[in-house]
N, C-alpha and C positions, 0 to 999 in steps of 0.2 A: 755768476754770469761771466762769460769769457768773450773776448774779441773774436768776431767771426772770421773765417778764412778770406772772405771777400774784402773785408776791411784790412786784413793783413796785407793782401796783395796790393790794395790801393795805396797803403802807406809806404810799401817798398818803392812803388813807382814815384811817389811824391819825393821820397828821399833822394832817389837817383836823378830826377828831373829838376828839382828845385833846391838842390843843396846850396847853390850860390845865388839864388834868386830871392829878392825881398819883395814879396807880393803884398805883404800885410805889415806896413810900418807900425811900430809900437804905438805911436800917437793915435792911430785909428783902429787898432787891433780889436778892441772890445766891440765897437760898433760894427766892424766888418764881420765879426763872428756872429753877432745877433742877426745880421742880414742873411748870412749863410744858413743859419739854423732855420730861419723863416722860409728860405728858398728850398732847402733840402728836406725839412721835416714838416713844413706847413705849421710851424709852432713858434709862438712868442717865447722869448728867453731874455735873460739879463746877464751880461758879462761884466766882470770886474777884474782889474789887475791890482794886486796888493804885493808890492815888492816884486819878487820873481815867481809869484803864484797867480795863476789864472783861474778864476771862479766862473762857472757857468751854471746858472739856475734855470730850471725848467719846471713850470707848473702844469700838471696834466689833469685833464678832466676826470672826475671819479668814474665816469661811465666808459672810459676807454678800455678796450680789450687788452688782455695780457700780451697777446702777440704783437699788437700795434705799439703798445708801450715799450716792449723790448726792442722793437725796430727803431723807435725814436731815440731811445737811450743809446743804442749801438751807433746810430748815425751821428748823434750829438757828440759822443766821445771821439769818434774818428774825425769829425769836423774840427773840433778843438785842437786835435793833434796836427791836422793839416795846416791850420792857421799858424800855430806856433812854429812848426818846422819851416814855414815859408815867411818868417818874420825876422826882424832884428831886435826882438824884444828881450832876449835873454831869459825867457820864462823857463823855470826848472820843474815846475809841477803844474798839472792841470787837475782841477777839482770840479767834477760834473755832479750836480745835485738835482735829483728829480723827486718831486713830491706831489701828493694829491692836493686837490683844491682846499680841503679843510685842514691841511697840514697835520693830519693824523698819522701819516706814514711818510718816510723819506728814505731814499737810497742815494748813497754818495760813492762815487768812483774816483779814486785818486791815482794819478799816473806820474811816474818820474820820467821826464823827457830823456834823461841820460839812459835809463833802462830801455826805453823805446829805441833809441839810437843804437845802443849796444846789441840789442836783439837783431835788428835789421842789418847791422854791419857784421854779424856773426861773432861778436865778442862774448855773448852768452847764448846758451842753447835754448831751443824752443821749449823743452821741458822745464828748464829753470825759469824762463820768462812767464810761461802760462801757469805753472803749478805753484811757484813760490814768490812771485812778484806781483800778484793781484791784490790790490788793496780796496776792498769793498766794505762799506759801513752801512748798516741798516738800523733804522730807529722807528719805534712806535710813538704813540701820542705823548709819552712823558718826556722825550728828548728831541723830537723831530723839529720843533720850532727853533730850538737852540742850534741844532745841526744846520738848519737853513740860514740862520742869521750870522753864524760864525764865519768871519772873513779875516784872515791874518796871513802873514807870510810864513810859509812852512819851512822849517829847517830840516837838514838831513837827519838829525837825531829824532825829531818828532816823526818824520816820515817812517823811519825804521821802527820806532816804537809802535806806531799805529799799524804798520805792516805786520808786526809780530802778533798784535791783538787780532787783526783781521784774519790772519792765517789760522789761528787757534779757533776763532769763532766759526769760521767757514768750513773747518774740517768735518767731514761726514761723521755722524755719531755712530756709524756702523764700525768705526775703527775702535777696537777694544779699549785702549787706554783713554780715548776720548769719551767713550760710552760710560766709563767709570765716573766722569765728571757730572753726569746727570743730564736730563733733557732740557733743563731751564738755565743752567749755569752759563753766564755770559760775562765777558770781560769788557771793560771800557777803559780807554786811554784817558788818564787824568793830566799828565804832564811830566816834566823832567826837572828835578831839583838837584843841583850839584852832582850831576852825573848819575842820578838815581832815577830810573824809569818807574813811575808810579801808576799802577793799574787799579781799577775798582772792580770787584767781583759783584755780580748782580744779586747773589743770593748767599745765605749763610752756608759756609763750607765746613764739612766734617773732616776729621783727621785723615780719612782715606782719600778724600777728594784733594786735600792739601798736598798729600804725598804724590799723587799722580800729577797734579798741576805743577808741582815743583820740578819734576822730571821733564815735563813738556817745555816749561819755560827755560830750563837750562839748555835744552837742545836747541830751541829757537834762538836764544841769546848767543850761543856759540856760532850757529850757522849764519845768522844775519850780521854778526860782527865781522865775519870774514868776507861776506858778500859786499859790504859797504865800507869796509876798512874803517870802522868807527866802533867805539866800545863804551857801553854803559858800565859804571862801577858795579851796579846791581839792579835787580828788578824787585820792587816792593809791591805786594798786593794787599789792598785794604778793603774792609767791608764798609757798608753805608754808614755805620756808626763811627767810622774813622779808625777803628782798631786794625793794627797791622796783623795779618794772618800768616804771611810768609815773606821771606827775602831770599833772593837767588843771585849768586854771582858766579863768574867763570871759575873761581877758585874752589867752589863747593864740590864735595864728593857726592855722587849720586849712586 
């Protein structure tokens, strides 16, 4: 899912007109955003500020159409950005989580405000912004409730780690190297320990899959380290059993 052109035009106008205007003070930002979502989406929501991270949760009716759901998500994401860009909150990340009534499925969209500003001020290209800086996370029944309840202040390291995972998971399986990973292989971000980015693979991986995954992770590690000027010592991938199946660092030969 990508931000629509109409939303992009709207945000450009907001940046130009409200660069010095504080329309949403930090003290009332969450409540203001909830009121805005109700007005523009006709939808109840709940907003939270944790450090420099803004969370926006929206529960959708199970009977809602896919088209209407996408419209509400698009509107909610743009509303959150509008509020942050017109505030004195210092928010660095927005996390919009949309889920069905029974919490059996959830979609989370995470945006870096610095990336948003860099795109609209021309510091990064349209292709870079839309193709490599989209952080989407999708969960089924097994993890959706945890996704919804998780509220913490996101660091740049965590953001980059989750972005790497998102980019791999969302890459079309028609791409030959990714097709080799199989139709059900899915990565999950676990955390960072002493500069080590730890990922969980959703299924048992054979030797061939490990080889392809290592190449892809090395490429992503190198690319995103440059984009965000931060470096992981290595990436470690583990199975559900806790067994390490591969480690990747920038010094590795591929």
